[in-house]
ZADO-1210 file (C-alpha; in nm, 4 decimals, padded with zeros to 6 digits):
<atoms>
<atom x="-02.5539" y="01.0377" z="-04.4520" code="MET" pos="1"/>
<atom x="-02.7125" y="00.7795" z="-04.3544" code="LYS" pos="2"/>
<atom x="-02.4831" y="00.5266" z="-04.1385" code="SER" pos="3"/>
<atom x="-02.4691" y="00.1253" z="-04.2510" code="ASN" pos="4"/>
<atom x="-02.6570" y="-00.0567" z="-04.0256" code="PRO" pos="5"/>
<atom x="-02.4905" y="-00.4029" z="-04.1001" code="LEU" pos="6"/>
<atom x="-02.0890" y="-00.3261" z="-04.0401" code="LEU" pos="7"/>
<atom x="-01.9747" y="-00.3620" z="-03.7537" code="LYS" pos="8"/>
<atom x="-01.8873" y="-00.1323" z="-03.4629" code="PRO" pos="9"/>
<atom x="-01.5532" y="00.0466" z="-03.5749" code="VAL" pos="10"/>
<atom x="-01.2631" y="00.2156" z="-03.3296" code="LEU" pos="11"/>
<atom x="-01.1454" y="00.5333" z="-03.4784" code="LEU" pos="12"/>
<atom x="-00.7392" y="00.6830" z="-03.3300" code="PHE" pos="13"/>
<atom x="-00.5302" y="00.9193" z="-03.4398" code="PHE" pos="14"/>
<atom x="-00.1772" y="00.7881" z="-03.5202" code="GLU" pos="15"/>
<atom x="-00.0195" y="00.9017" z="-03.2021" code="ASP" pos="16"/>
<atom x="-00.2622" y="00.6037" z="-03.0288" code="GLU" pos="17"/>
<atom x="-00.1955" y="00.3490" z="-03.3233" code="HIS" pos="18"/>
<atom x="-00.0097" y="00.1064" z="-03.1059" code="GLU" pos="19"/>
<atom x="-00.3065" y="00.1405" z="-02.8202" code="SER" pos="20"/>
<atom x="-00.5793" y="00.1137" z="-03.0545" code="ALA" pos="21"/>
<atom x="-00.4844" y="-00.1774" z="-03.2126" code="THR" pos="22"/>
<atom x="-00.4696" y="-00.3773" z="-02.9074" code="ARG" pos="23"/>
<atom x="-00.7866" y="-00.1797" z="-02.7783" code="ILE" pos="24"/>
<atom x="-00.9192" y="-00.3385" z="-03.0880" code="ALA" pos="25"/>
<atom x="-00.7319" y="-00.6535" z="-03.1013" code="ASP" pos="26"/>
<atom x="-00.8583" y="-00.7372" z="-02.7551" code="ALA" pos="27"/>
<atom x="-01.2961" y="-00.6702" z="-02.8544" code="SER" pos="28"/>
<atom x="-01.3124" y="-00.7519" z="-03.2294" code="SER" pos="29"/>
<atom x="-01.3583" y="-00.4326" z="-03.3345" code="MET" pos="30"/>
<atom x="-01.2698" y="-00.3075" z="-03.6325" code="GLU" pos="31"/>
<atom x="-00.9701" y="00.0610" z="-03.6600" code="ARG" pos="32"/>
<atom x="-00.9770" y="00.2600" z="-03.8536" code="ALA" pos="33"/>
<atom x="-00.7486" y="00.6288" z="-03.8407" code="LYS" pos="34"/>
<atom x="-00.8722" y="00.9389" z="-03.8028" code="ILE" pos="35"/>
<atom x="-00.6078" y="01.1311" z="-04.0715" code="GLU" pos="36"/>
<atom x="-00.4490" y="01.5209" z="-03.9292" code="ARG" pos="37"/>
<atom x="-00.3545" y="01.7728" z="-04.0514" code="HIS" pos="38"/>
<atom x="-00.1658" y="02.0744" z="-03.9904" code="ARG" pos="39"/>
<atom x="-00.1830" y="02.4291" z="-04.1536" code="PHE" pos="40"/>
<atom x="00.1156" y="02.6887" z="-04.0890" code="PRO" pos="41"/>
<atom x="-00.1532" y="02.8877" z="-03.8790" code="ASP" pos="42"/>
<atom x="-00.1766" y="02.5813" z="-03.5844" code="GLY" pos="43"/>
<atom x="-00.5674" y="02.4972" z="-03.7046" code="GLU" pos="44"/>
<atom x="-00.6033" y="02.1010" z="-03.7675" code="ILE" pos="45"/>
<atom x="-00.7879" y="01.8956" z="-04.0920" code="LYS" pos="46"/>
<atom x="-00.9633" y="01.5679" z="-03.9543" code="LEU" pos="47"/>
<atom x="-01.1201" y="01.3319" z="-04.1531" code="ARG" pos="48"/>
<atom x="-01.2501" y="01.0087" z="-04.1084" code="LEU" pos="49"/>
<atom x="-01.4003" y="00.7247" z="-04.3066" code="PRO" pos="50"/>
<atom x="-01.6723" y="00.8147" z="-04.4978" code="ASP" pos="51"/>
<atom x="-01.8259" y="00.5872" z="-04.4015" code="THR" pos="52"/>
<atom x="-01.9083" y="00.4853" z="-04.0690" code="LEU" pos="53"/>
<atom x="-02.1532" y="00.2315" z="-03.8579" code="PRO" pos="54"/>
<atom x="-02.4378" y="00.3277" z="-03.6562" code="ASP" pos="55"/>
<atom x="-02.1376" y="00.2569" z="-03.3532" code="ARG" pos="56"/>
<atom x="-01.8285" y="00.4655" z="-03.3557" code="VAL" pos="57"/>
<atom x="-01.5728" y="00.3953" z="-03.0380" code="VAL" pos="58"/>
<atom x="-01.3486" y="00.7212" z="-03.0487" code="ILE" pos="59"/>
<atom x="-00.9984" y="00.6510" z="-02.8481" code="LEU" pos="60"/>
<atom x="-00.8395" y="00.9741" z="-02.7246" code="ARG" pos="61"/>
<atom x="-00.6119" y="00.9939" z="-02.4001" code="THR" pos="62"/>
<atom x="-00.6457" y="01.2939" z="-02.2653" code="LEU" pos="63"/>
<atom x="-00.2369" y="01.4032" z="-02.1406" code="ASN" pos="64"/>
<atom x="-00.1715" y="01.7215" z="-02.3088" code="ASP" pos="65"/>
<atom x="-00.5377" y="01.7985" z="-02.3551" code="PRO" pos="66"/>
<atom x="-00.6144" y="02.1512" z="-02.4933" code="ASN" pos="67"/>
<atom x="-00.5502" y="01.9995" z="-02.8636" code="GLU" pos="68"/>
<atom x="-00.7091" y="01.6939" z="-02.8299" code="LYS" pos="69"/>
<atom x="-01.0607" y="01.8475" z="-02.6416" code="LEU" pos="70"/>
<atom x="-01.0777" y="02.0898" z="-02.9788" code="VAL" pos="71"/>
<atom x="-01.0641" y="01.7547" z="-03.2094" code="GLU" pos="72"/>
<atom x="-01.2593" y="01.5562" z="-03.0530" code="LEU" pos="73"/>
<atom x="-01.5259" y="01.8030" z="-03.1162" code="LEU" pos="74"/>
<atom x="-01.3999" y="01.8143" z="-03.4872" code="LEU" pos="75"/>
<atom x="-01.4039" y="01.4056" z="-03.5052" code="ALA" pos="76"/>
<atom x="-01.7640" y="01.3603" z="-03.2852" code="ALA" pos="77"/>
<atom x="-01.9569" y="01.6352" z="-03.5112" code="HIS" pos="78"/>
<atom x="-01.7809" y="01.5090" z="-03.7944" code="THR" pos="79"/>
<atom x="-01.8905" y="01.1300" z="-03.7124" code="ALA" pos="80"/>
<atom x="-02.2377" y="01.2127" z="-03.6620" code="ARG" pos="81"/>
<atom x="-02.2809" y="01.3805" z="-04.0109" code="GLY" pos="82"/>
<atom x="-02.1662" y="01.0612" z="-04.1568" code="LEU" pos="83"/>
<atom x="-02.4246" y="00.8325" z="-04.0050" code="GLY" pos="84"/>
<atom x="-02.2843" y="00.7697" z="-03.6175" code="ALA" pos="85"/>
<atom x="-02.5924" y="00.6915" z="-03.4290" code="ARG" pos="86"/>
<atom x="-02.4007" y="00.6136" z="-03.0668" code="HIS" pos="87"/>
<atom x="-02.1169" y="00.7626" z="-03.0054" code="LEU" pos="88"/>
<atom x="-01.8138" y="00.5597" z="-02.7146" code="THR" pos="89"/>
<atom x="-01.5267" y="00.8437" z="-02.6419" code="LEU" pos="90"/>
<atom x="-01.2519" y="00.5645" z="-02.4838" code="VAL" pos="91"/>
<atom x="-01.0341" y="00.8458" z="-02.2675" code="ALA" pos="92"/>
<atom x="-00.8304" y="00.6122" z="-02.0628" code="PRO" pos="93"/>
<atom x="-00.6764" y="01.0049" z="-01.9640" code="TYR" pos="94"/>
<atom x="-00.9184" y="01.1906" z="-01.8479" code="LEU" pos="95"/>
<atom x="-00.7920" y="01.5651" z="-01.8009" code="ALA" pos="96"/>
<atom x="-00.9515" y="01.8690" z="-01.6480" code="TYR" pos="97"/>
<atom x="-01.0881" y="01.6227" z="-01.3044" code="MET" pos="98"/>
<atom x="-00.8701" y="01.7848" z="-01.0449" code="ARG" pos="99"/>
<atom x="-01.0798" y="02.1384" z="-01.0488" code="GLN" pos="100"/>
<atom x="-01.3605" y="02.0514" z="-00.8574" code="ASP" pos="101"/>
<atom x="-01.4600" y="02.4078" z="-00.7279" code="ILE" pos="102"/>
<atom x="-01.3889" y="02.7396" z="-00.7131" code="ALA" pos="103"/>
<atom x="-01.0989" y="02.7839" z="-00.4532" code="PHE" pos="104"/>
<atom x="-01.0663" y="03.1133" z="-00.5135" code="HIS" pos="105"/>
<atom x="-01.3255" y="03.4330" z="-00.6809" code="PRO" pos="106"/>
<atom x="-01.3534" y="03.3718" z="-01.0226" code="GLY" pos="107"/>
<atom x="-01.2183" y="03.0758" z="-01.1070" code="GLU" pos="108"/>
<atom x="-01.3353" y="02.8870" z="-01.3439" code="ALA" pos="109"/>
<atom x="-01.4488" y="02.4854" z="-01.2217" code="ILE" pos="110"/>
<atom x="-01.2750" y="02.2611" z="-01.5271" code="SER" pos="111"/>
<atom x="-01.4049" y="01.9934" z="-01.4996" code="GLN" pos="112"/>
<atom x="-01.8208" y="02.1072" z="-01.5113" code="ARG" pos="113"/>
<atom x="-01.7112" y="02.2717" z="-01.8415" code="ILE" pos="114"/>
<atom x="-01.5189" y="01.9724" z="-02.0159" code="VAL" pos="115"/>
<atom x="-01.7690" y="01.7703" z="-01.8538" code="GLY" pos="116"/>
<atom x="-02.0181" y="01.9152" z="-01.9989" code="GLN" pos="117"/>
<atom x="-01.8676" y="01.9333" z="-02.3150" code="PHE" pos="118"/>
<atom x="-01.7299" y="01.5826" z="-02.3933" code="LEU" pos="119"/>
<atom x="-02.1171" y="01.5049" z="-02.2857" code="ALA" pos="120"/>
<atom x="-02.2800" y="01.7189" z="-02.5500" code="GLY" pos="121"/>
<atom x="-02.0691" y="01.5116" z="-02.7821" code="LEU" pos="122"/>
<atom x="-02.0613" y="01.1814" z="-02.7306" code="PHE" pos="123"/>
<atom x="-02.3377" y="00.9139" z="-02.6312" code="ASP" pos="124"/>
<atom x="-02.1057" y="00.6982" z="-02.4137" code="ALA" pos="125"/>
<atom x="-01.7419" y="00.7449" z="-02.1820" code="VAL" pos="126"/>
<atom x="-01.5089" y="00.4962" z="-02.0542" code="ILE" pos="127"/>
<atom x="-01.1856" y="00.6173" z="-01.8654" code="THR" pos="128"/>
<atom x="-00.9868" y="00.4368" z="-01.6099" code="VAL" pos="129"/>
<atom x="-00.8682" y="00.5753" z="-01.2238" code="ASP" pos="130"/>
<atom x="-00.9974" y="00.9352" z="-01.2473" code="PRO" pos="131"/>
<atom x="-00.9661" y="01.1843" z="-01.0365" code="HIS" pos="132"/>
<atom x="-01.2358" y="01.3060" z="-00.8455" code="LEU" pos="133"/>
<atom x="-01.2733" y="01.3977" z="-00.4937" code="HIS" pos="134"/>
<atom x="-01.5245" y="01.5949" z="-00.4516" code="ARG" pos="135"/>
<atom x="-01.7472" y="01.3908" z="-00.6178" code="VAL" pos="136"/>
<atom x="-01.9274" y="01.0815" z="-00.5622" code="ALA" pos="137"/>
<atom x="-01.9545" y="00.9304" z="-00.9416" code="THR" pos="138"/>
<atom x="-01.8508" y="01.0377" z="-01.2773" code="LEU" pos="139"/>
<atom x="-02.1605" y="01.0854" z="-01.4272" code="GLN" pos="140"/>
<atom x="-02.1450" y="01.3726" z="-01.1617" code="GLU" pos="141"/>
<atom x="-01.8970" y="01.5613" z="-01.3481" code="ALA" pos="142"/>
<atom x="-01.9502" y="01.4017" z="-01.6715" code="LEU" pos="143"/>
<atom x="-02.3652" y="01.4187" z="-01.7086" code="PRO" pos="144"/>
<atom x="-02.3635" y="01.1231" z="-02.0127" code="VAL" pos="145"/>
<atom x="-02.6263" y="00.8184" z="-02.0169" code="ALA" pos="146"/>
<atom x="-02.3368" y="00.5429" z="-02.0155" code="ASN" pos="147"/>
<atom x="-02.0433" y="00.6200" z="-01.8190" code="ALA" pos="148"/>
<atom x="-01.7708" y="00.4069" z="-01.7081" code="ILE" pos="149"/>
<atom x="-01.4679" y="00.3869" z="-01.4432" code="VAL" pos="150"/>
<atom x="-01.2336" y="00.1585" z="-01.4728" code="LEU" pos="151"/>
<atom x="-00.9145" y="00.1027" z="-01.2689" code="SER" pos="152"/>
<atom x="-00.5873" y="-00.0217" z="-01.3257" code="GLY" pos="153"/>
<atom x="-00.5046" y="-00.0919" z="-00.9421" code="ALA" pos="154"/>
<atom x="-00.5312" y="-00.4196" z="-01.0147" code="PRO" pos="155"/>
<atom x="-00.3690" y="-00.4854" z="-01.2757" code="LEU" pos="156"/>
<atom x="-00.1018" y="-00.3730" z="-01.1917" code="LEU" pos="157"/>
<atom x="-00.1100" y="-00.5177" z="-00.8326" code="ALA" pos="158"/>
<atom x="-00.1151" y="-00.8717" z="-01.0080" code="ASP" pos="159"/>
<atom x="00.2809" y="-00.7448" z="-01.1968" code="LEU" pos="160"/>
<atom x="00.3564" y="-00.6154" z="-00.8266" code="ILE" pos="161"/>
<atom x="00.2712" y="-01.0269" z="-00.6988" code="ALA" pos="162"/>
<atom x="00.5337" y="-01.1162" z="-00.9357" code="ALA" pos="163"/>
<atom x="00.7900" y="-00.9176" z="-00.8996" code="ARG" pos="164"/>
<atom x="00.7944" y="-00.8412" z="-00.5159" code="ARG" pos="165"/>
<atom x="00.7845" y="-01.0946" z="-00.2286" code="GLN" pos="166"/>
<atom x="00.5251" y="-00.9851" z="00.0269" code="GLN" pos="167"/>
<atom x="00.5049" y="-00.5825" z="-00.0763" code="PRO" pos="168"/>
<atom x="00.4341" y="-00.3135" z="00.0917" code="LEU" pos="169"/>
<atom x="00.1433" y="-00.0640" z="-00.0589" code="LEU" pos="170"/>
<atom x="00.2189" y="00.2473" z="00.0542" code="VAL" pos="171"/>
<atom x="-00.0032" y="00.5379" z="-00.0269" code="GLY" pos="172"/>
<atom x="00.1519" y="00.8732" z="-00.1035" code="PRO" pos="173"/>
<atom x="-00.1006" y="01.0124" z="00.0243" code="ASP" pos="174"/>
<atom x="-00.4621" y="01.0211" z="00.1615" code="GLU" pos="175"/>
<atom x="-00.6026" y="01.1140" z="-00.1923" code="GLU" pos="176"/>
<atom x="-00.4570" y="00.7554" z="-00.2870" code="SER" pos="177"/>
<atom x="-00.6185" y="00.5144" z="-00.0282" code="ALA" pos="178"/>
<atom x="-00.8707" y="00.3835" z="-00.2372" code="GLN" pos="179"/>
<atom x="-00.6622" y="00.2615" z="-00.4693" code="TRP" pos="180"/>
<atom x="-00.4444" y="00.1018" z="-00.2302" code="ILE" pos="181"/>
<atom x="-00.7294" y="-00.0684" z="-00.0621" code="ALA" pos="182"/>
<atom x="-00.8686" y="-00.1901" z="-00.4307" code="LEU" pos="183"/>
<atom x="-00.4623" y="-00.3156" z="-00.4971" code="ALA" pos="184"/>
<atom x="-00.4070" y="-00.4455" z="-00.1654" code="ALA" pos="185"/>
<atom x="-00.7473" y="-00.6770" z="-00.1431" code="SER" pos="186"/>
<atom x="-00.6855" y="-00.8495" z="-00.4658" code="ARG" pos="187"/>
<atom x="-00.3017" y="-01.0404" z="-00.3167" code="HIS" pos="188"/>
<atom x="-00.4179" y="-00.9820" z="00.0553" code="ASP" pos="189"/>
<atom x="-00.1632" y="-00.7040" z="00.0830" code="PHE" pos="190"/>
<atom x="-00.0196" y="-00.4383" z="00.3143" code="ASP" pos="191"/>
<atom x="-00.1379" y="-00.1882" z="00.2834" code="TYR" pos="192"/>
<atom x="-00.0356" y="00.2530" z="00.4840" code="ALA" pos="193"/>
<atom x="-00.1623" y="00.5342" z="00.3486" code="VAL" pos="194"/>
<atom x="00.1207" y="00.9153" z="00.4009" code="CYS" pos="195"/>
<atom x="-00.0470" y="01.1626" z="00.4680" code="ARG" pos="196"/>
<atom x="00.0438" y="01.5634" z="00.3937" code="LYS" pos="197"/>
<atom x="00.1901" y="01.7902" z="00.7017" code="VAL" pos="198"/>
<atom x="00.1885" y="02.1565" z="00.6233" code="ARG" pos="199"/>
<atom x="00.4052" y="02.3750" z="00.8169" code="ASN" pos="200"/>
<atom x="00.2078" y="02.6932" z="00.6695" code="GLY" pos="201"/>
<atom x="00.0363" y="02.7912" z="00.3587" code="ASP" pos="202"/>
<atom x="00.3168" y="02.6916" z="00.0770" code="ARG" pos="203"/>
<atom x="00.5294" y="02.4452" z="00.2964" code="ALA" pos="204"/>
<atom x="00.4309" y="02.1193" z="00.2338" code="VAL" pos="205"/>
<atom x="00.5808" y="01.7506" z="00.3658" code="ASP" pos="206"/>
<atom x="00.4867" y="01.3880" z="00.4011" code="ILE" pos="207"/>
<atom x="00.4728" y="01.2057" z="00.7082" code="ALA" pos="208"/>
<atom x="00.4714" y="00.7923" z="00.6912" code="LEU" pos="209"/>
<atom x="00.2192" y="00.5683" z="00.8576" code="PRO" pos="210"/>
<atom x="00.2346" y="00.4051" z="01.1528" code="ASP" pos="211"/>
<atom x="00.4372" y="00.1033" z="01.0062" code="CYS" pos="212"/>
<atom x="00.7107" y="-00.0593" z="01.0270" code="THR" pos="213"/>
<atom x="00.8697" y="-00.0808" z="00.6806" code="VAL" pos="214"/>
<atom x="01.2983" y="-00.2059" z="00.8015" code="THR" pos="215"/>
<atom x="01.3291" y="-00.4487" z="00.5365" code="GLY" pos="216"/>
<atom x="01.0201" y="-00.4634" z="00.3699" code="ARG" pos="217"/>
<atom x="00.9914" y="-00.4097" z="-00.0580" code="GLN" pos="218"/>
<atom x="00.8303" y="-00.1139" z="-00.0687" code="VAL" pos="219"/>
<atom x="00.5839" y="-00.0562" z="-00.3851" code="VAL" pos="220"/>
<atom x="00.4971" y="00.3473" z="-00.4247" code="LEU" pos="221"/>
<atom x="00.1491" y="00.2643" z="-00.5569" code="LEU" pos="222"/>
<atom x="-00.0856" y="00.6183" z="-00.6763" code="ASP" pos="223"/>
<atom x="-00.3679" y="00.6753" z="-00.9893" code="ASP" pos="224"/>
<atom x="-00.1298" y="00.9429" z="-01.1446" code="VAL" pos="225"/>
<atom x="00.1915" y="01.0234" z="-01.1547" code="ALA" pos="226"/>
<atom x="00.3045" y="01.4220" z="-01.2795" code="SER" pos="227"/>
<atom x="00.5976" y="01.6035" z="-01.1398" code="THR" pos="228"/>
<atom x="00.7471" y="01.3498" z="-00.9910" code="GLY" pos="229"/>
<atom x="00.7966" y="01.5395" z="-00.6515" code="HIS" pos="230"/>
<atom x="00.5852" y="01.3609" z="-00.4086" code="THR" pos="231"/>
<atom x="00.6221" y="01.0039" z="-00.4444" code="VAL" pos="232"/>
<atom x="01.0213" y="01.1177" z="-00.4555" code="ALA" pos="233"/>
<atom x="01.0166" y="01.2742" z="-00.0602" code="ARG" pos="234"/>
<atom x="00.8171" y="00.9476" z="-00.0140" code="ALA" pos="235"/>
<atom x="01.0791" y="00.7401" z="-00.1309" code="ALA" pos="236"/>
<atom x="01.3506" y="00.9513" z="00.0047" code="HIS" pos="237"/>
<atom x="01.1634" y="00.9290" z="00.3516" code="LEU" pos="238"/>
<atom x="01.0767" y="00.5682" z="00.3221" code="LEU" pos="239"/>
<atom x="01.4420" y="00.4607" z="00.2701" code="LEU" pos="240"/>
<atom x="01.5596" y="00.6691" z="00.5533" code="ASP" pos="241"/>
<atom x="01.3338" y="00.4179" z="00.7975" code="ALA" pos="242"/>
<atom x="01.5126" y="00.1409" z="00.7215" code="GLY" pos="243"/>
<atom x="01.3142" y="00.0128" z="00.3662" code="ALA" pos="244"/>
<atom x="01.4729" y="-00.2288" z="00.1647" code="ALA" pos="245"/>
<atom x="01.3672" y="-00.0839" z="-00.1704" code="SER" pos="246"/>
<atom x="01.1086" y="00.0965" z="-00.3396" code="VAL" pos="247"/>
<atom x="00.8959" y="00.0876" z="-00.6343" code="ASP" pos="248"/>
<atom x="00.6445" y="00.3173" z="-00.8064" code="VAL" pos="249"/>
<atom x="00.3329" y="00.2282" z="-00.9663" code="ALA" pos="250"/>
<atom x="00.0816" y="00.3642" z="-01.1617" code="VAL" pos="251"/>
<atom x="-00.2272" y="00.4164" z="-01.3085" code="THR" pos="252"/>
<atom x="-00.1266" y="00.7439" z="-01.5121" code="HIS" pos="253"/>
<atom x="00.2397" y="00.7987" z="-01.6147" code="ALA" pos="254"/>
<atom x="00.2120" y="01.2156" z="-01.6943" code="LEU" pos="255"/>
<atom x="00.5211" y="01.2316" z="-01.5575" code="PHE" pos="256"/>
<atom x="00.6188" y="01.5636" z="-01.6833" code="ALA" pos="257"/>
<atom x="00.9655" y="01.6925" z="-01.7448" code="GLY" pos="258"/>
<atom x="01.1877" y="01.5768" z="-01.5680" code="ASP" pos="259"/>
<atom x="00.9832" y="01.3733" z="-01.3032" code="ALA" pos="260"/>
<atom x="01.1138" y="01.0361" z="-01.4073" code="LEU" pos="261"/>
<atom x="01.3866" y="01.1442" z="-01.3424" code="GLN" pos="262"/>
<atom x="01.3336" y="01.3281" z="-01.0404" code="VAL" pos="263"/>
<atom x="01.1844" y="00.9512" z="-00.8838" code="MET" pos="264"/>
<atom x="01.5650" y="00.7660" z="-01.0172" code="LEU" pos="265"/>
<atom x="01.7418" y="01.0341" z="-00.8015" code="ASP" pos="266"/>
<atom x="01.5419" y="00.9743" z="-00.4627" code="ALA" pos="267"/>
<atom x="01.6226" y="00.6041" z="-00.5233" code="GLY" pos="268"/>
<atom x="01.3231" y="00.4473" z="-00.6812" code="ILE" pos="269"/>
<atom x="01.4172" y="00.1185" z="-00.7814" code="GLY" pos="270"/>
<atom x="01.1614" y="00.0915" z="-01.0955" code="GLU" pos="271"/>
<atom x="00.8662" y="00.2431" z="-01.2359" code="VAL" pos="272"/>
<atom x="00.5605" y="00.0770" z="-01.3736" code="TRP" pos="273"/>
<atom x="00.2538" y="00.2205" z="-01.4937" code="SER" pos="274"/>
<atom x="-00.0580" y="00.1059" z="-01.7330" code="THR" pos="275"/>
<atom x="-00.0651" y="00.2043" z="-02.1131" code="ASP" pos="276"/>
<atom x="-00.3288" y="00.4850" z="-02.0635" code="CYS" pos="277"/>
<atom x="-00.0557" y="00.7200" z="-02.0960" code="ILE" pos="278"/>
<atom x="00.2437" y="00.5970" z="-02.4250" code="THR" pos="279"/>
<atom x="00.4883" y="00.5451" z="-02.1840" code="HIS" pos="280"/>
<atom x="00.8719" y="00.4213" z="-02.0922" code="SER" pos="281"/>
<atom x="00.7355" y="00.2581" z="-01.7859" code="SER" pos="282"/>
<atom x="00.4047" y="00.1230" z="-01.9087" code="ASN" pos="283"/>
<atom x="00.3985" y="-00.2698" z="-01.7874" code="ALA" pos="284"/>
<atom x="00.0379" y="-00.3516" z="-01.7875" code="VAL" pos="285"/>
<atom x="-00.2031" y="-00.3434" z="-02.0630" code="SER" pos="286"/>
<atom x="-00.5236" y="-00.2005" z="-02.0272" code="MET" pos="287"/>
<atom x="-00.6756" y="-00.2829" z="-02.3904" code="ALA" pos="288"/>
<atom x="-00.9088" y="-00.6335" z="-02.2326" code="THR" pos="289"/>
<atom x="-01.0081" y="-00.4242" z="-01.9713" code="THR" pos="290"/>
<atom x="-01.1081" y="-00.1737" z="-02.2075" code="LEU" pos="291"/>
<atom x="-01.2909" y="-00.4370" z="-02.4153" code="ALA" pos="292"/>
<atom x="-01.5119" y="-00.5391" z="-02.1929" code="GLY" pos="293"/>
<atom x="-01.6685" y="-00.2610" z="-02.0962" code="ALA" pos="294"/>
<atom x="-01.6817" y="-00.1431" z="-02.4681" code="LEU" pos="295"/>
<atom x="-01.8632" y="-00.4860" z="-02.5178" code="ALA" pos="296"/>
<atom x="-02.0930" y="-00.3848" z="-02.2011" code="GLN" pos="297"/>
<atom x="-02.1985" y="-00.0672" z="-02.4087" code="ILE" pos="298"/>
<atom x="-02.2920" y="-00.1773" z="-02.8123" code="GLN" pos="299"/>
<atom x="-02.5071" y="-00.4547" z="-02.6023" code="ALA" pos="300"/>
<atom x="-02.6910" y="-00.1549" z="-02.4465" code="THR" pos="301"/>
<atom x="-02.6773" y="00.0769" z="-02.7559" code="ALA" pos="302"/>
</atoms>
């Protein structure tokens, strides 16, 4: 089936991301259409896309709880191609399977490389926010598409912090957070510092506070992602014991598995703020306008 080149680019979304899709479509002046989804009793899924698609199609799917969503993307991308889409962009505000970038033990799957190549085989362009990359310099090394755009939630989280806290001290819970801390701090010339992990054996890992004064300071722990909450909880305990006036948390991706949010609150953390990359009650910052800007950049060159 041939696509209709006269139609505007369309944003395809799944029902559970309806609100996010609406914000992004409105910010980018795109048409949007829902992908219908049916689950059979045996667990298989069936998708139905609009029967007429333009040349350029965008699929929104943030990849928390990723395993089934990757199958959805496989089915949706191939169906869109069959319906005539010439250029496919994936908007994945959270991009899963980026941590495992090497085999730490013999026989381990390097999931970053495998999933990256899988997505690159489906899409022409990918937009994501604060991917969890360590030993690769660019997203394209992990996900070899022609156009890979990395955005960050740090500047918008910094704006939120500036509006809610007076002269805050930004603290990264571990060394891996250093890049996000520096980016957020530069936005408003905040003071900042980074904790470091201290290994007390093969399995015991603790946190050491940075060498700076926290007494009386309004501290905000900032990172790209919070999963179990234990790292930021431990950092919060130490900061409050060291005399911090308050400790809040700001993260791009609110994975918050299980009782993670309660773990953080029980540690004395006051408020928890996140972007809407993953839908959660802590969402305080919308990435829609930033994502729309990246989409405009891709559509101009597609």
